[in-house]
KOLKOLNU-27958 format. One record per residue (C-alpha): residue number from 1; y, z, x. Coordinates in steps of 0.2 Angstrom, whole numbers, plus 5000, padded with zeros to 4 digits. Each point is the difference from the previous one (the first is absolute). Layout:
BEGIN
+-----+------+------+------+
!   k !   py !   pz !   px !
+-----+------+------+------+
! NUM !    Y !    Z !    X !
...
+-----+------+------+------+
***
This chain:
BEGIN
+-----+------+------+------+
!   k !   py !   pz !   px !
+-----+------+------+------+
!   1 ! 5606 ! 5472 ! 5377 !
!   2 ! 4983 ! 4994 ! 4997 !
!   3 ! 4992 ! 4984 ! 5010 !
!   4 ! 4985 ! 4988 ! 4993 !
!   5 ! 4992 ! 4991 ! 5014 !
!   6 ! 5002 ! 4981 ! 4998 !
!   7 ! 4988 ! 4985 ! 5005 !
!   8 ! 5008 ! 4996 ! 5016 !
!   9 ! 4998 ! 5018 ! 5007 !
!  10 ! 5019 ! 5004 ! 4996 !
!  11 ! 5006 ! 5014 ! 4992 !
!  12 ! 5007 ! 4999 ! 4985 !
!  13 ! 5011 ! 5011 ! 4989 !
!  14 ! 4998 ! 5003 ! 4981 !
!  15 ! 5016 ! 4993 ! 4997 !
!  16 ! 4993 ! 4986 ! 5010 !
!  17 ! 4985 ! 4996 ! 4991 !
!  18 ! 5010 ! 5003 ! 4983 !
!  19 ! 5012 ! 4989 ! 5005 !
!  20 ! 4985 ! 4986 ! 5007 !
!  21 ! 4993 ! 5002 ! 4981 !
!  22 ! 5017 ! 4999 ! 4991 !
!  23 ! 5001 ! 4983 ! 5010 !
!  24 ! 4985 ! 4993 ! 4994 !
!  25 ! 5000 ! 5007 ! 4982 !
!  26 ! 5018 ! 4989 ! 4998 !
!  27 ! 4991 ! 4983 ! 5009 !
!  28 ! 4988 ! 5002 ! 4987 !
!  29 ! 5013 ! 5003 ! 4986 !
!  30 ! 5007 ! 4985 ! 5006 !
!  31 ! 4986 ! 4990 ! 4998 !
!  32 ! 4994 ! 5007 ! 4984 !
!  33 ! 5018 ! 4993 ! 4992 !
!  34 ! 4997 ! 4983 ! 5009 !
!  35 ! 4983 ! 5001 ! 4990 !
!  36 ! 5009 ! 5004 ! 4984 !
!  37 ! 5014 ! 4984 ! 5002 !
!  38 ! 4984 ! 4992 ! 5004 !
!  39 ! 4990 ! 5004 ! 4985 !
!  40 ! 5013 ! 4999 ! 4987 !
!  41 ! 5002 ! 4983 ! 5005 !
!  42 ! 4982 ! 4995 ! 5001 !
!  43 ! 5001 ! 5008 ! 4982 !
!  44 ! 5013 ! 4989 ! 4994 !
!  45 ! 4990 ! 4984 ! 5005 !
!  46 ! 4984 ! 5005 ! 4995 !
!  47 ! 5008 ! 5004 ! 4985 !
!  48 ! 5008 ! 4984 ! 4997 !
!  49 ! 4982 ! 4989 ! 5004 !
!  50 ! 4989 ! 4999 ! 4986 !
!  51 ! 4986 ! 4997 ! 5009 !
!  52 ! 5003 ! 5018 ! 5011 !
!  53 ! 5002 ! 5009 ! 4983 !
!  54 ! 4984 ! 5006 ! 5002 !
!  55 ! 5008 ! 5012 ! 5015 !
!  56 ! 5016 ! 5005 ! 4995 !
!  57 ! 4991 ! 5018 ! 4996 !
!  58 ! 4991 ! 5001 ! 5016 !
!  59 ! 5018 ! 4997 ! 5010 !
!  60 ! 5009 ! 5012 ! 4988 !
!  61 ! 4988 ! 5013 ! 5004 !
!  62 ! 5002 ! 4999 ! 5019 !
!  63 ! 5019 ! 4999 ! 4998 !
!  64 ! 5000 ! 5015 ! 4992 !
!  65 ! 4988 ! 5008 ! 5012 !
!  66 ! 5011 ! 4994 ! 5016 !
!  67 ! 5017 ! 5010 ! 4989 !
!  68 ! 4991 ! 5015 ! 4997 !
!  69 ! 4995 ! 4999 ! 5018 !
!  70 ! 5020 ! 4996 ! 5004 !
!  71 ! 5003 ! 5016 ! 4987 !
!  72 ! 4987 ! 5013 ! 5010 !
!  73 ! 5006 ! 4995 ! 5018 !
!  74 ! 5020 ! 5003 ! 4997 !
!  75 ! 4998 ! 5020 ! 4996 !
!  76 ! 4988 ! 5001 ! 5014 !
!  77 ! 5015 ! 4989 ! 5013 !
!  78 ! 5014 ! 5011 ! 4991 !
!  79 ! 4986 ! 5017 ! 5005 !
!  80 ! 4999 ! 4996 ! 5019 !
!  81 ! 5020 ! 4995 ! 5001 !
!  82 ! 5004 ! 5017 ! 4994 !
!  83 ! 4987 ! 5010 ! 5010 !
!  84 ! 5007 ! 4988 ! 5017 !
!  85 ! 5017 ! 5005 ! 4993 !
!  86 ! 4994 ! 5018 ! 5000 !
!  87 ! 4991 ! 5001 ! 5016 !
!  88 ! 5014 ! 4990 ! 5008 !
!  89 ! 5012 ! 5014 ! 4994 !
!  90 ! 4991 ! 5015 ! 5005 !
!  91 ! 5001 ! 4992 ! 5019 !
!  92 ! 5020 ! 4998 ! 5000 !
+-----+------+------+------+
***
């Protein structure tokens, strides 16, 4: 069993460290999804107002980038979940 030193001086196992990272990734994915929803609403509002039309493409670009992030983080989360499952199975 490989151990990793934590900031507090506590010893964390590799599994603990992976689970901590997975938790942070899932939190980022949650906020990313929320941002996508907010950006989609914003895009609709901007596209409906003539005085904001010049920003429509910029908002659209931000929305696309947020979608790209979401698409990238999903397989990363899956990879962490698989490794955690593998490590748990190995310790049983």
